[in-house]
N, C-alpha and C positions, 0 to 999 in steps of 0.2 A: 193441526189435526189430531195430535196425540191427546191434546187438552180436551178436544171436543168429545173423542171416543171415550175418554175417562169420565167424563160427566154423563155420556149415554150409558155407560156401565152402571154408574151409581143409581140410575133410574130406570134402567131396563126392566121389563116385566119377566124376562127369562132369568129369574134370580139364579138358579141352580148352576147356570153356565159361568157365572163370575166374569162375563164379558158381554159387550153389547151384541145383540142379536141382529141388529140392522133391519128388522122387519116388523117389531111391534110398533104400536101408535106412538109410544114415548120416543123410540129410536128415529122414526120418520120425522118427528117434530124437531129433534136435534139436527138431524142431517139436513133439513130444511131451513135451520136457523130460525125456527119459528116457535119454539117451546116457550109457554107462557112463563116459565120459571128458568129461562136461560137468559142471561144478560151478557151481550158481546160488546165489548168496548175497544176500539182501535184507533190509530192516528187518522185524523181527518183534517181538511181545511177549516176554517171557521163556518160552522153550520148555522149560526144566528138562530139558535132554537128559542121557541117561544116557551111560555110557562108550562105547556103540556109536553114540551119535549118534541115537537114538530119542527121539521127543518123549513124555513121561511123561503130561502132562495131556491127556485125550481132548477137551474143548472147545477147547483150543489146537491141537490136532491137526486137529480138523475145520476150523477157520479156516485153518491152514496149508494144507490140501488144497484148500479152496475158492479160496484166493489162487491156487495153481497152475493150477486149473481155469479160473479167470477169464484168466489169463494165456494159456492155450492156446486158449480159444474167443472171447474178447472183449478183447484186450489193450488196445483204447482205453478201455475202462470201468475207473473208479477202483474200487479195493477197499480197504475200511477195517477194519482190525482193530479188535475192541472195546476193546482196551487200548493204551496209548502204545507206539510202536515205535522201535527203534533197532538198528543192527548191533552185536550183542553179542560180547564178547570169546569166549564158548564157540562161537559160529558160526565164527569167524576160527580157533580152536583146531581145530576139526573140519576146516575147510578145510586147515589146515597137515598134519593128519594124512593126509588123503586124498591131498595131493601127494606124501607119502612113498612111496606105492605106485605100482607099474608101470603105464604107459598100457596099457589093454586092447587097444583095435582101432584107435583113431584115428591119424592122422598127427600132429595136434596135440591136446594137451588143453587145452580152453577153459574159462576161470574168468570168469564175469560177476559183478561186485558192483554191484548195482543202488542207487541213490541212497547213493553213497559217502559223501556229506557227513554222513550219519547214523551215521558210526563215531565214538565218544568217543575221548578221548586215550589211555585204556588200550587200547582196541582197535586204534587206529592204531599205537600202539608196538609191540604184538604182532605186527603184520602187516609192519613195516617190513623186516625181514631177509629174509623170503620175497619181498616185492615187489622188493627189489634183487637177489635172486639166485635167481630162480625155478628150478625144475628143467627139464631139456632138453625141448625141444618143447612147452612150455607157454605159452600165452598168455593174459595176464590183462587184462580189460577193466573199467574202473570207470566208471560212468555217473553224471551229476550234472547238475542245473539251478542248483546254488549252489556253484560252484567255490570261491568265497571263504570257504566254511565247512569246507573240507578243509585238513588241517595241511600246511604248507609242505614238511615232510619227506616227505610222501606225494607231494605234487605234483612235487617235484624228481626223483622216481624214475619218473615217468611221461612220456609224450608226449601233450600235449593235442591233440585234434581238435575244432574247433568246428562247431556246427550253426547254420545261419541259419534264422529263421522262413520258412516257405512264404508264397508271395504268395497273394493272396485268390483269384486266377483258377485257381491250381493246386489249391488246396483245394476250390473249387467243382467242377473238373473231376473230381476224385476221388471226391467226394460224389455226383455225377451219374452216373459211368461204373461205379463199383464199389459203390455202395450204393443205387443207384437212387432218389436223393433229387431232389425237385423243385427247379426254380430258385428258387421262393419260399421254400423252407426252406433251401437251400444257401447263398444269398446272405448272409442273416443270420448263419447259422452260421459262414461264413467270416470275417465281419467280428468277430463276438463273440470268436472263437478267437485273434486277434491273431497269426496265423502257426502256431498249434499245431494239428496235425492231429488228435492224440487228442482235444482238447477239441472239435473241430469235428465229429467223428464221433459223440461222445456227445451233443452237442446236437441234430443232425441226427436222430438215431435215437430222439429222445424220451426217452433216458435221461439226462434232464437232472440236473445235479448238485443234490442236496439244498443243498449249500452256497450255490448261487446263489439259490435261492428264500429260503433263510435270510438272506442278504445283504440282499435286497430288502425282507424283512419288518423287519429291523432298521433299514434306512433309513426306511421309511415310518413305523414307530413313533416314532423319533427325531424326524422332522420334525413329527410331531402331538404330540409331548411325551407320548407314551401310556406312562408308566412302568409302569402295572399291566399293560399289554399286553405290555411287555418282559419282565416278571417271569414272566408266563404263558409266553413263548417258552423261557425257561430251562428249564422243566419239559418243554415240547413237544419240545426238541431235547436233551434231557439225555443220551440214548444216543449223540448225534453229538458231545457235547462231549469229545472226545479230541484229542490234539496233531495228528495228521495232518489231521482234518477242520477244526480251527480255523484251520490254516495256510492251507487250501483257502478257507475262508470270508474270510479277510483278503485273499487274492488278488482275490476277487469284490468285496469292499467297495472295494478301490483302483479298479478298473475302473468300478464305479458312481459313485464320488465323481467321477471325471474327467468322466463324463457329465453329472452334475449341474452341474458347474463350466462345462462348455461350454454348457449349456442357460440358464444364469444370465445369459450374455452373448448370448443368442439365436442360438447356433451349434449348429443341429441336424443339420448335414451330416456332421459328423465324430464323432458319438457311435458308441459300440461296441455297446451293447445296442439295436439298432434295433427288435427285437421287443418291446421294453418302453417305447416311446416315451411312451405314455399315462401308464404309472405314473412314469416319469421327470419328465414335465411337471408331473404333480400335486405331487411333491416339490420340484420347482424352483420352482413357484408360491409355496410357502410360505417357500422360503428364496432370496432373491434375491442374497445376498452370498457364495455359496459359492466364486465364483471367487477373492475376495480372500483366503481362508483355506485354499485348496487345498494349497498348498505345505506349510504348517505341519501340516495333517492328514495328509498323506502321510508326513510325518516320524514323527508319532506312530504311524502304523500300521507303519512299519518297526520301531519300538521294539517295539511289541507282538509283531511277528514274532521279535525277537531274544529277547524274554522267554519265548514259547512254546517256542523252542528250548532255552532255559535251564531249562525245567520249572517255570516260575512257576505257582501256582494258576490254573487255567483258568477257574474261576467268577469270580476276582477280575479276569482280563483281559476276560472278557464284560462285566461291569458297567462297567468302566472305558472299553471299546470304546463302549458305549452312550452314556456321559456325554459322551466326546469327539466322537461323532457327533452329539450334540445341539448341542454348541458349534460344530461345523463348519457345521451347517446353519444356526444361528443362528434355529432355529424361533420363531415368533411364538406368543404365548398366544391 
């Protein structure tokens, strides 16, 4: 969103303001993601583009349009494609082709590549020359939460700008003032989000992540050693077992594991999932040694994350995640 607003500011007709007005024709086109000089690239399934850049498969086209609608109407809500996603070489090839055309009406053409860490090596190499020598009056912005996953040759051609997590008080104020959220809901949402406004809005608006519920379910089943229950969840969450969802799941598993480790040493003041304290206490009461094994478990989760990025079979990842979670919790029979 910051990248989009920066592009709006570069082209806003209200020049003296030095920020986007949000009401001029240029700003409206950016907000609707329909400005002729705005190019938006993001991870997708295989789009099977034709030579004109049109998506051939109707089902994929519907998902693609739904992703854009989500960005326009509720950008804080996660959208998950039904298939695994990445930034594909065909998308970069289409971008390069568009950059060969003249600018239509903007002062600066704006390119946003979202989650640039999902460019594979072939895609990155195809993009290097354009990134190093962009056309005149063209600004290219790459966004990522995992800079270490971007090729050094890409990073060396960019100027990094870092964003710090927001404080809980700022998030609480935004939720209360802009989303009419009660203090009772805003406080735990701000704490759970760990400085991530997008996550806080999602939680506070009751659009809670499926991945968070899934993570708590796995933790509870592992603590009770309910193997049959776990195998039932594989079928229950089968449609969510795609790369992006599993990465989201691992994020929540890490946070929950930290809370359980804290409760195992009777520290309830610093837990993140304050709205799930009863559930956490139940798991912690079964596993009293989580604090001793938290470091090793977090390393295992990080290894799972790398394997998901490397396209290892997700069903095997889920089974091993459950087994390792049982070991971490040292659940008793």
